[in-house]
N, C-alpha and C positions, 0 to 999 in steps of 0.2 A: 321617834323610832331610831334605834341604834344602827349605825352603818354596818353592813355585812363585813365579816372578817375576811380579808383578802388572803389568799393562799401565800405562804411564805416562798419567796423566790430563792432558788439555789444560787449561791454566790461563789463564783470562781474567779479568784484574783490572779492575774498573770504574775504579779509580784510574789504572791504566796506560793505559787507553783515553782517559781524560780528559786525561792528560798528553800523549799522542800527538796528540790533537786540538788541544790548546793549542799544541804545537810547530808543527803544520801551519799553524794560524792565524797564528802569529807569522812564519813564513816567507813566507806569502802577503802579509801586511801589509808586511813588509820589501821584498819584490819590488815591490809596488805603489808604495811611496815612491821606489824607485830608478828604476823604469820611467818614472814621471811626471817625475822630476827630470833624468834622464840620457838617457831614451829606451830603447826595448827593445834595439836592436842594440848599443848601447854598454855595456849592463849585463851583467856576467858572473855565473855561478853562485857564484864565489868571493866576489864583492861582496855577493851576497844572503846568503850564509852569515855573513859578517862583520856585516852589518847586523842580521841576526836573532839573532846571538850563538850560533850553533850550528856544529857541524862541517860541513865541505863534504860529507862522506859522508851526513850526515843529510838534506841537501837532495836529493841524488841518489837516496837510498832512497825518499824521499817522492814525488818528481816525475820522476825518470829523466833528463829533458832540460829545457832552458830553455823549449822550446816547450810541453812538458807543464806546466811551471809557469805559463806564460802562459794556457794553456787552463783550468787549474784556477782561476786568479785570475778569469778572465772568468766562469766558471760560478758562482763564489761571489758576484760582484757582480750577475750576472743574476738568480740565484735568491734571493739574500739569506741563504742558509745553506749548510751543507756536506752537506745531505741529497742522495741520489743522484737523486731523482725529477726528471724533466725538466720543462720549462715546461708542456708539454701535460698533465701530470698534476697540476699545482699547483692548489690550490683557487681561487686568485684568477683563474686562467685559465679553469678549468671554470665558474666563476661567470658569466663573460662569455658563453661558448659556450651555456650553458643558460638564460640570461636570455630570457624569452619576449617582452619588449617591445623592438622593434628600436631605437628611439631610446635607451632606457636601456642597451641592450646596447653601442651605440657609445660612449656616455658613460662606461660602466664601463671599456671598452677604453682610452679616453683617460686615465682616472684611473690605471689600471694602468701605462700607457705612461709617464706622468709619474713615478710612483714608481720604476719600473725605471730610467729614464734618469737620474734624480737619483743613483741608486746607481752607475751605470756611466759617468757623465760623464767622469771622469778616464781610465778605460780606453779609452773611445771615442777620445780624442785620441791615446793611445798607439798604438792599433791603426791608426788612419787615417794616422799619420805613419810607422809601421813597415812597413805592408803593401807600399808601393812598393819598398822596399829589402831586405826580408827575406822569403825564401820561406815560412818557417814562419808568420810573421804574416799573409802573404798567403793562405795556405791556411786559416788560422783565420777570416779575414775572409770568405772565400767560403763557408765552412761556416755562419757566422753569418747571412749573407744568405739562404742556402737555408732554414735553419730558421725564420728570421723570416718569410720569404714564406709558407712552409707554414702557420705558425701563424695568419697573417692570413687565409689562404685558408679555413681551417676556420671562422672567424667569418663570412666572406662566404657560404660554403656554407649555414650555418645561416640567414642572412637570405634566401637564395634559396629554401630549403626552405619558408619561411614566406610566400613571395611578397611580400617586403618591399622588394626592389630596385626602383629606378626602371624604368619600362617601357623595353625595349630594351637594358637594361644586363645583360650576361652576367656569369658568375662570374669569368672570366679578366680582363676589363677592370675589374670592380669590385675585384678583388684588387690589380691594378696601382695603382689609385687609393688604396686604403687603405694599401698597402705604402709608396707614395711619401709620403703625408701623415705616416705614422708613422716614416719612415726616420730613422735616427740622424743622417744628414748635415743633414736639415732642422732637427733639434733643435740641432745645433752651429751652424748659421747663425743661427737666430732667437734662441736663448738664449745661445749662446756668443759670437756676433759682434754681434748687434743688441741684446743686453741685455734681451730679454724675460724676465719672471719665469716660472718653471715653471708657475704657476697660469694665467697668460695664455696660454701655449702650450697647456695642457690645454683651456682653453675654445675656443681657435681650432681645435684639432684636432677636438674633439667637434662643434662647430658645422659645420665644413666637411665632415666625414665624413657627418654626417646630411644636409646639403644635397646632397652629391654622390651619395650612394648610395641614399637611401631614397625610396620611392614617396610622393608628396605625399598628405597626409591630407585 
């Protein structure tokens, strides 16, 4: 009597996962170089594959579309790694939301904003130039704006819950102020155009946010 056929076990190789992650990282870095040098609309998936030294099929399997590649690259630069957790779940963001001292909270927010903007500076320019002419880039930029506003609102709501906001300043208006001060376009103007150092921008953002939002002590 023949032996029963045993079910095939799934095989997950740590080395294979590492190789896949390295390939993905290489594709993202190649795309970033091309997007910054040529612009998003002019860059093709074929060019990304050539730059990364992989087959075109590998790029499509990993990211499906050029807009998917753009979104993955933005997420990598925004979060700093390839983990799936969103910004709202990151320890550095939770540290700000849970900080009990209002002034320290806004200064930590400014510190995080500087660190993130230094990582995404190149992609900011790519997106801002691509959004007016490319529907996929425009859709991503709108999503970024919505997520960014919501994350700033959570910080303002925590200040409001502690009664730390200036008298007469509601959550909506305070969020508008914090969102505007922390907006990527302001960073591009002051750091990119006017030559401010990131550290100077951080101090300005922190000082101005405290002055505009917090109840005088």
